[in-house]
C-alpha positions as CSV (number, residue, x, y, z in Angstrom):
1,M,0.0,0.0,0.0
2,A,1.4,3.4,-1.0
3,L,2.2,6.0,1.6
4,T,0.6,9.5,1.8
5,V,2.4,12.8,1.7
6,N,1.8,13.4,5.4
7,E,3.1,10.0,6.4
8,I,6.3,10.4,4.4
9,Q,6.8,13.9,5.7
10,H,6.3,12.7,9.3
11,Q,8.9,9.9,8.9
12,A,11.4,12.2,7.2
13,R,11.2,14.7,10.1
14,Y,11.5,11.8,12.6
15,I,14.6,10.5,10.9
16,R,16.3,13.9,10.6
17,D,15.3,15.6,13.9
18,I,15.3,12.6,16.3
19,L,17.1,9.6,14.9
20,C,20.1,11.2,13.1
21,P,21.4,13.0,16.2
22,L,21.0,9.8,18.3
23,V,22.9,7.7,15.7
24,A,25.6,10.4,15.4
25,N,26.3,10.1,19.1
26,D,25.7,6.4,19.8
27,G,25.9,4.7,16.4
28,G,23.6,2.0,15.3
29,A,23.1,0.9,18.9
30,A,20.8,3.9,19.4
31,L,18.2,2.2,17.2
32,T,16.1,-0.2,19.2
33,R,14.7,-3.4,17.7
34,P,11.2,-1.9,17.3
35,V,12.6,1.3,15.7
36,F,14.8,-0.7,13.3
37,A,11.8,-2.9,12.3
38,H,9.7,0.2,11.8
39,L,12.3,1.8,9.4
40,I,12.6,-1.4,7.4
41,K,8.8,-1.5,7.0
42,F,8.7,2.2,6.1
43,I,11.3,1.8,3.4
44,A,9.5,-1.2,1.9
45,K,6.2,0.8,1.6
46,L,8.2,3.8,0.2
47,E,9.5,1.5,-2.6
48,K,5.9,1.0,-3.7
49,T,5.1,4.7,-3.7
50,N,5.2,6.9,-6.8
51,I,7.8,9.5,-6.2
52,T,7.5,12.9,-8.0
53,I,9.5,16.2,-7.7
54,E,6.6,17.9,-5.9
55,L,6.4,15.0,-3.3
56,L,10.2,15.3,-2.6
57,R,9.9,19.0,-2.2
58,Q,7.0,18.6,0.3
59,T,8.4,15.7,2.3
60,R,12.2,16.2,2.2
61,I,12.6,12.4,2.4
62,D,15.5,12.6,-0.1
63,K,17.3,14.8,2.4
64,A,16.7,12.4,5.2
65,F,18.2,9.5,3.2
66,L,21.1,11.7,2.1
67,E,21.9,12.4,5.8
68,M,21.7,8.6,6.5
69,C,24.1,7.8,3.7
70,A,26.5,10.7,4.3
71,V,30.3,10.1,4.5
72,G,31.1,9.0,8.1
73,S,27.6,8.0,8.8
74,R,27.1,5.6,11.7
75,W,23.8,4.2,10.4
76,P,23.7,0.4,9.9
77,A,24.7,-0.7,6.5
78,S,21.5,-2.7,6.0
79,L,19.5,0.6,6.1
80,T,22.0,2.8,4.2
81,G,22.2,0.3,1.4
82,R,18.5,0.3,0.8
83,A,18.4,4.1,1.1
84,E,21.2,4.5,-1.5
85,R,19.2,2.3,-3.9
86,M,16.2,4.5,-3.4
87,L,18.2,7.7,-4.0
88,R,19.7,6.3,-7.2
89,R,16.2,5.4,-8.5
90,W,14.8,8.8,-7.6
91,G,17.7,10.5,-9.3
92,N,17.0,8.6,-12.5
93,Q,13.3,9.5,-12.3
94,V,13.5,13.2,-11.4
95,G,17.1,14.3,-12.0
96,Q,19.7,15.6,-9.6
97,L,18.3,15.6,-6.1
98,G,20.7,18.1,-4.5
99,G,19.2,21.1,-6.2
100,L,15.6,20.7,-5.1
101,R,14.1,23.7,-3.3
102,A,10.8,24.3,-1.6
103,A,8.4,26.8,-3.3
104,L,8.7,29.4,-0.5
105,W,6.3,31.9,-2.1
106,A,3.8,29.4,-3.3
107,E,0.5,28.9,-1.5
108,G,1.2,27.3,1.8
109,G,4.9,28.1,1.5
110,R,6.8,29.8,4.4
111,M,7.0,33.2,2.6
112,A,3.5,33.0,1.0
113,G,2.0,36.5,0.7
114,C,5.1,38.4,2.0
115,H,6.9,40.6,-0.4
116,K,9.5,43.4,-0.1
117,C,8.7,46.7,-1.9
118,I,10.5,50.0,-2.5
119,V,8.8,53.2,-1.4
120,V,10.1,56.5,-2.7
121,E,9.5,59.8,-0.8
122,E,8.7,62.5,-3.2
123,T,10.4,65.3,-1.2
124,P,14.2,65.3,-1.9
125,V,16.3,64.8,1.2
126,K,19.9,65.5,2.0
127,D,20.5,62.7,4.5
128,Q,23.2,60.5,2.9
129,G,22.4,57.7,5.3
130,F,19.5,56.6,3.1
131,E,19.6,55.0,-0.4
132,M,18.8,57.7,-2.9
133,D,17.4,57.6,-6.4
134,A,18.5,59.7,-9.4
135,D,16.4,62.7,-8.3
136,G,17.7,62.8,-4.8
137,R,14.6,61.2,-3.2
138,K,14.9,58.8,-0.3
139,M,14.2,55.2,-1.1
140,K,13.1,52.8,1.6
141,K,12.4,49.0,1.4
142,I,9.4,47.8,3.3
143,W,7.6,44.5,3.7
144,V,4.1,44.2,2.3
145,V,1.8,41.3,3.3
146,D,-1.0,40.4,0.8
147,K,-3.4,38.8,3.4
148,V,-3.3,38.4,7.2
149,T,-4.4,34.9,7.9
150,R,-5.6,35.7,11.4
151,L,-6.8,38.7,13.4
152,K,-4.3,41.2,14.4
153,P,-2.8,40.4,17.9
154,D,-3.8,43.7,19.5
155,H,-4.3,42.1,23.0
156,Y,-2.1,41.0,25.8
157,G,-1.2,37.5,26.9
158,S,-1.2,34.3,24.9
159,V,-2.4,34.0,21.3
160,D,-3.4,30.9,19.4
161,M,0.3,30.2,18.5
162,R,2.4,27.2,19.4
163,I,5.5,27.7,21.4
164,G,8.4,27.3,19.0
165,S,6.5,28.6,16.0
166,W,9.2,29.6,13.5
167,W,9.3,32.1,10.6
168,I,11.9,33.2,8.0
169,K,11.1,36.9,8.4
170,P,9.0,39.0,11.0
171,A,6.6,39.8,8.1
172,C,5.6,36.2,8.2
173,A,4.9,36.4,11.9
174,Y,2.7,39.4,11.2
175,R,0.9,37.4,8.5
176,D,0.2,34.7,11.0
177,G,-1.1,37.1,13.7
178,M,1.8,37.5,16.0
179,L,2.8,41.1,15.3
180,T,0.8,44.2,14.5
181,D,3.2,45.7,11.9
182,P,5.3,43.8,9.3
183,N,8.0,46.4,9.5
184,S,8.3,46.9,13.3
185,D,10.1,44.9,15.9
186,I,7.7,46.0,18.7
187,A,3.9,45.7,18.7
188,V,2.9,48.8,20.6
189,G,-0.1,48.8,22.9
190,P,-1.8,51.2,25.3
191,Y,-0.4,49.6,28.5
192,G,2.8,48.3,27.1
193,A,4.1,46.2,24.2
194,Y,2.0,43.2,22.9
195,A,5.0,41.5,21.4
196,V,8.7,42.2,20.9
197,V,11.2,40.8,18.4
198,L,14.7,40.5,20.0
199,A,16.2,41.3,16.6
200,H,19.6,42.6,17.8
201,G,21.6,43.2,20.9
202,V,23.0,40.9,23.6
203,E,21.1,38.6,25.9
204,T,22.8,37.3,29.1
205,L,21.3,34.5,31.1
206,M,21.1,35.2,34.8
207,V,20.8,32.9,37.9
208,G,17.2,32.5,38.9
209,G,15.7,32.1,35.4
210,T,15.9,35.7,34.2
211,S,17.8,37.1,31.3
212,I,19.2,40.6,30.6
213,W,18.6,41.9,27.1
214,R,20.8,44.9,26.1
215,C,19.5,46.6,23.0
216,T,22.6,47.7,21.1
217,K,21.2,48.7,17.7
218,E,21.5,52.4,18.6
219,D,22.8,54.4,21.5
220,L,20.7,56.0,24.3
221,K,19.7,59.1,22.4
222,H,18.1,57.0,19.7
223,H,16.4,54.8,22.3
224,L,14.8,57.9,23.9
225,A,13.2,58.7,20.5
226,D,12.1,55.0,20.0
227,S,8.4,54.8,21.0
228,G,8.6,51.0,20.9
229,L,11.3,50.7,23.6
230,L,9.6,53.3,25.8
231,N,6.4,51.4,25.4
232,L,8.1,48.2,26.5
233,M,9.0,49.9,29.8
234,R,5.3,50.3,30.5
235,N,5.0,46.5,30.7
236,M,6.9,46.5,33.9
237,H,4.9,49.3,35.6
238,N,1.6,47.8,34.4
239,H,2.6,44.1,35.0
240,M,1.6,43.1,31.5
241,E,3.3,40.1,29.9
242,V,4.8,40.4,26.5
243,R,5.3,37.8,23.7
244,I,9.0,37.3,22.9
245,I,10.3,36.4,19.5
246,R,14.0,35.7,19.3
247,S,16.0,36.4,16.1
248,W,19.0,34.6,14.7
249,K,21.0,37.9,14.9
250,L,20.5,38.1,18.7
251,R,23.7,37.3,20.5
252,S,22.3,34.9,23.0
253,P,22.6,31.2,23.9
254,L,18.8,31.0,23.3
255,A,18.8,32.5,19.8
256,P,17.8,30.2,16.9
257,K,20.5,29.3,14.4
258,G,18.3,30.8,11.7
259,G,15.1,32.8,11.3
260,F,12.8,34.0,14.0
261,R,11.2,31.9,16.8
262,Y,8.3,32.4,19.2
263,D,9.5,31.5,22.8
264,G,6.4,32.4,24.8
265,L,5.3,35.0,27.3
266,Y,7.7,37.0,29.5
267,S,7.4,39.6,32.2
268,V,9.6,42.7,32.2
269,V,10.9,42.7,35.8
270,G,13.6,45.4,35.5
271,V,14.8,48.3,33.3
272,G,18.2,49.9,33.4
273,I,21.0,51.7,31.5
274,K,24.3,50.0,30.5
275,T,27.3,52.1,29.5
276,V,29.8,50.6,27.1
277,G,32.7,52.8,26.1
278,N,31.2,56.2,25.1
279,S,27.7,54.8,24.5
280,S,24.8,54.0,26.8
281,Y,22.0,51.5,26.1
282,F,18.7,50.4,27.7
283,T,18.6,47.0,29.3
284,F,15.5,45.0,30.1
285,E,15.4,42.1,32.6
286,L,13.0,39.4,31.3
287,K,11.5,36.5,33.2
288,R,9.6,33.7,31.4
289,A,6.1,33.0,32.6
290,L,5.5,29.6,34.2
291,H,2.0,28.9,32.9
292,Q,3.0,27.7,29.5
293,A,4.9,25.0,27.6
294,D,8.5,24.4,28.5
295,L,11.1,26.4,26.6
296,D,12.9,23.2,25.5
297,L,10.1,22.7,23.0
298,A,11.0,26.0,21.4
299,L,14.7,25.3,21.4
300,N,14.1,22.4,19.0
301,H,13.4,24.9,16.3
302,P,14.3,25.5,13.5
303,T,13.8,21.8,12.7
304,A,15.8,20.3,9.8
305,D,13.2,21.2,7.1
306,E,12.7,24.7,8.6
307,Y,16.5,25.2,8.4
308,D,16.4,23.9,4.8
309,D,14.0,26.7,3.9
310,W,16.1,29.2,5.8
311,I,19.2,28.3,3.7
312,D,17.2,28.3,0.5
313,Y,15.9,31.8,1.3
314,L,19.5,33.1,1.9
315,K,20.6,31.5,-1.4
316,I,17.7,33.1,-3.2
317,Q,18.5,36.5,-1.7
318,E,22.2,36.1,-2.6
319,E,21.2,35.3,-6.2
320,R,18.9,38.3,-6.4
321,R,21.6,40.6,-5.1
322,A,24.0,39.2,-7.8
323,V,21.4,39.8,-10.5
324,E,20.8,43.4,-9.2
325,K,24.6,44.0,-9.1
326,A,24.9,42.7,-12.7
327,K,22.1,45.1,-13.8
328,V,23.8,48.0,-12.2
329,E,27.1,47.1,-13.8
330,E,25.4,46.8,-17.2
331,V,23.7,50.2,-16.9
332,T,27.1,51.7,-15.9
333,L,28.8,50.1,-18.8
334,L,26.1,51.4,-21.2
335,Q,26.5,54.9,-19.8
336,V,30.3,54.7,-20.4
337,I,29.8,53.4,-24.0
338,N,27.2,56.1,-24.7
339,E,29.6,58.7,-23.4
340,M,32.4,57.3,-25.6
341,D,30.1,57.2,-28.6
342,G,29.1,60.8,-28.0
343,S,32.7,61.9,-27.8
344,Q,33.3,60.6,-31.4
345,D,31.2,63.5,-32.8
346,R,33.0,66.1,-30.6
347,P,35.8,68.3,-32.1
348,V,39.4,67.3,-31.3
349,D,42.6,69.3,-31.2
350,R,45.8,68.7,-33.3
351,H,46.9,66.0,-30.8
352,G,43.7,64.0,-31.2
353,R,42.3,64.9,-27.8
354,V,38.5,65.7,-27.4
355,I,38.0,69.4,-26.8
356,A,36.0,70.1,-23.7
357,K,32.5,71.6,-24.2
358,E,33.3,74.9,-22.5
359,D,36.3,75.3,-24.9
360,E,34.3,74.8,-28.1
361,D,33.2,78.4,-28.4
362,D,36.8,79.6,-28.1
363,C,37.8,77.1,-30.8
364,V,35.0,78.4,-33.1
365,A,36.0,82.0,-32.5
366,D,39.6,81.1,-33.4
367,D,38.5,79.3,-36.6
368,E,36.5,82.4,-37.6
369,G,39.5,84.6,-37.0
370,R,41.8,82.4,-39.0
371,D,39.2,82.3,-41.9
372,S,39.0,86.1,-42.0
373,S,42.8,86.5,-41.9
374,S,43.4,83.9,-44.5
375,S,41.1,85.7,-47.0
376,G,43.5,88.7,-46.9
377,Q,46.5,86.4,-47.5
378,G,45.1,84.6,-50.4
379,G,45.1,81.1,-48.9
380,L,41.5,79.7,-49.5
381,W,39.4,76.9,-50.6
382,S,37.8,77.4,-54.0
383,S,35.1,75.4,-55.6
384,D,35.5,74.4,-59.2
385,E,32.1,73.6,-60.6
386,S,33.1,73.4,-64.3
387,N,33.5,69.7,-64.0
388,S,30.6,67.3,-63.8
389,G,31.2,66.8,-60.1
390,K,32.0,69.4,-57.4
391,V,35.7,69.2,-56.7
392,S,37.4,71.3,-54.1
393,N,40.8,72.6,-55.2
394,W,43.4,74.3,-53.0
395,S,44.9,77.6,-54.2
396,D,47.8,79.1,-52.3
397,G,47.2,82.6,-54.0
398,R,50.5,82.5,-55.9
């Protein structure tokens, strides 16, 4: 009997997220007899299942088998041999397996409905810290979400979101109802922040279960102008819990190795100022609420297939940047060629150098002076129209 997509996907995650780490540490002995028999039965059913490219993209079973058969693998040969035969057969059917990617922006994909757009401010600005267009207008890249799949989370406390929920970008968290703005790290509320993305800075774990988050994106003078951080301070005074999302850029032992992860509800139990060198920063002491799932469940994310999508997203972004860079270089090259082509019609001096535009009037005046003086000396061009064709003959006046 053939397996369904969900069954294959479940087994692929089981192999990659649970069994592979165990076998890497303890070898084949980590596989109990029931687990070994289960894998043999699963592979036998998989051999009777019709495999397509779309199925491999959805289930990642090919990646699970590739990890089992990797160089230095400690998996039993009886399993890796059958997995290798399956990989060869799939390769013959669908082509090279290593280049398969998930459709991130397709319906149901991790980036579905989330796009980055460029907004241009019509008023010219002089601030060189922003990217500018040809007319001196400020350009800003923002995230746009086509459709929010849930209601906006404009309330405090827990939402219908599993601990450990993981996203590639914060805009995806907004799409799923975790944040109130796809372009803001802090969801601002009337009595404090609803949710905060720890997108930067340093987090230090303290004795007693708390952690100190030092925001280091800007110094204190910028923090005082940040309504989000000031709003987060109100959570402490009003005893309002805040939803915490940790970023891969956060310097913390709890940070995910890629993407953004929801870690649950926290209380702000302290606010301070930390001075480092010549700069000062706000610090927030956070304590995780007890009435929720354990943090260890969140630390298992990103899972193997989630991390696959993270790596694919980074590769896609790198490829896009390379294409944009090539377009800029092409435009620059065309501008140089056009300038060179335009210079071919410009006057040159007796050394063959192109005469600057501001010097052309002087050159014309000199030529007119020479023409008028040469008419008095007898050196001139004369046109002889007696022949069938117009021929210009030189007369030296002698």
